[in-house]
C-alpha positions, 0 to 999 in steps of 0.5 A: 314856198312855191306850192304854198304860193300856187294854192294861195293864188288859186284858192284865193281867187276862187273863194273871192270870185264865189263870194263876189257872186253873192255880193260879199267882198272877196277879201273876206274869203281871202282873210278866212283862208289865211286864218284857216291855213295859217300857223295858228290853225292848220299851218299849211302855209310854208313858213318861208312865205310867211317870212317874206309876207311883209315884203309882199304886203309892201309891194301890194301897197306900192301897186295900190298907191301907184294906181291911186296916183294914176287916177289923180289929175292935177286939175282935180287936186286943185279943185278939191283943195282944202278938204283933201289936205284936212282929210290927210290928217284930221280924221286920223288925229281924231281917232288917235285922241279917241282911242288914246283917251278911252283905251286907258280906261277900257283896256287898262293901258298907260296913256302912251300905250293907248296913243300907240294903239290909236296910231296903229288904228288911225290909218285907212286902208288903201287896199280897200279904198283905192280900187273902189274909188278908182272904179267909181271914178272910171264909171263917172260917179261923184264927178261934180265935187270929185268925191272919189278923188278927194277920198283917194288923195286924203287916204293916200297921205293919211297912212303916212301920217299915221305911220310916222306917229306910230314910231313916235309913240313907240319911242315914247313907250320904249323910253318913257320920253317923248321924242319931239324930233320924231314929230318934226319928221312929219313935215320934212318927210312929206316935203322931201317925199313930194320933192323926190317924187317930182324929180323922179316923175319928170325924169320918167316923163322925159325918158318915155318921150325921148325913147319909144318903149313898149308899155310893158317895159315902161310898167317895169321901169316904173315898178323898179323905180318905186322899189328904189325909192323905198330902198333909198328911204331905208338908206337915209333913214338914220339921217333924214326922213323921206316918205317914199310912199308919197314920192311914189304917189307923186310920180304917178300923178306927174305921169298922168299930168304930162302923159295922160294917155300913157298913164291910162295904159300903165294903170291898166297894167297895174290893175292886172298886177293888183289882182294877184297882189290883192289875194296875197295881201289878204291871205297873208293878213289872215295868216297873222291872226292868232284866234286865241287872242281874239277869243280872249279879248272880250267886249272892251276891245270892240268898244275901243274899236267902235269909239275910235271909228266914231271919233274918226267919222266926226273928224271927217265931218270937220274936214267937210265944213264949208264945202259944197258936198251934199249930205249924201256925199258927206255920208259916203265920205264918212263910210269910205274912211272906215276900212282898215287893213294894210297898215294894221297888218304891217305894224300891228305886231311890232309892239309884240315883237319888241316884247312890250307889255301892250303887244298882245292888246295892240295886235289883237285890236289891230287884227280885229279892226281888219276882220271887222272894218275891212269887209264891212267897209268894203261892203258899204262902199260897194253898196252905197257908192252908186246910191249916194253919189250921182253918176255923171257924163265922163266928158263933163268938165 
C-alpha cells in the first residue's frame, strides 16, 4: 500500500504539473492515472489502498471545507444574505427535478430511481470550486458583490442538502415507500450542525487565546477536532441527524471571525495539506471508473447529464433575481456551479453495492459527470474567472 501511495503522489504531482503548464487542469491527468492503473485496467493500485479510499476522500473533503470556512468572514456572509441561502439548495433542487423527469424517459428508470440519480448528480464539487474561489478571493476578484464568497457559501451547504436527499430517495427505491422523516432531517441536520460548530468554534478560540500554541499544533488540533465531529455524527445517526460537515465549516468561520490573523496562518497550513490530498482524491476517483460501463452507456446518459446541468443553471439564475450582480458575474456564478467530483465519487456506487437494479446506471452517470464536468468546469473557472470578475484593491471595504 505504501508503494502505491508513493507513486500515486509522485506521478500525480508530475502529471498535474505538466498539464498545468499547457493550461489544462492537473486533475484531468490525476483522474486518467487512476483510470489507467485502477482495478478495471492495469490494476497497479494496491487493493488495500482502494479499500480505504473512501476515508481518504472524506479527509480531503474536510480539508476543503475547512479552507472554505477560513475564507468566509461573517461580515461578507451578512452582505451576501439571501442569494447565498438560495444557492445552497435551489440549483440542486432544479437539477434533481430535471434529471428526475427526463431520466424516466431517456434511461427507462422508475420515478424513484430517476430522482435518486438526480440527487447523486445534484452536488457541486468543493474539490474543484473551493480552491479556485479561494484563489480569486486572495487576488481580489469580484470583491464588490463578494461573488467568490457567495459561491463558496452556497456550494458548501449544497453538498449536505444533496447527500440528505440521496438517502431519502435511496430509502424510497429500497422500500417503495417515501420516508418523510428523512426529509425532516434536513433542517434539523443544518441547525444542529451550526449549533455544534458554534460550540466547538468558540471553545477553540478560547483555547488558542489562553494557551500559546505553535501554529502546527493548532492545525493538528483543528484537524483532530474535525475528525471527532465526523465520528460523533456517525455515533448519533440512529437517533438524530447532525451535519458534521456543516459544523466543520462553522468552526472555521468562527476562527476567522474571532482570530483573523491566526486563521490565515492555519489556512496556509491547510493549503499544504490540500496539495497532497488533491492528488489522492482524484487518482482514487479515477480508479473507481469501470470503462466498460462507460463504453456501453450510449448517448442517452450524456443527454440526461446535459439536461440536469441546464436545469441547474436555470436554478442559479433564479437565485440571483433582484441582486446587484452584473451579467458577467451571473454568468460566472453559473459556470462555477457546474463541476462535480467529490460527492459523486463518494455515493455514486452505493446503489450498485446494495444490488439495486439502477446501480449500474447511477454509477455510470456519476463517473461520467466527474470526467466531463470536473475538467471542463475547472478549465472554464480558470479561463473566465479573471475575465468576468473585476479585480479590485483588497484594502477596499
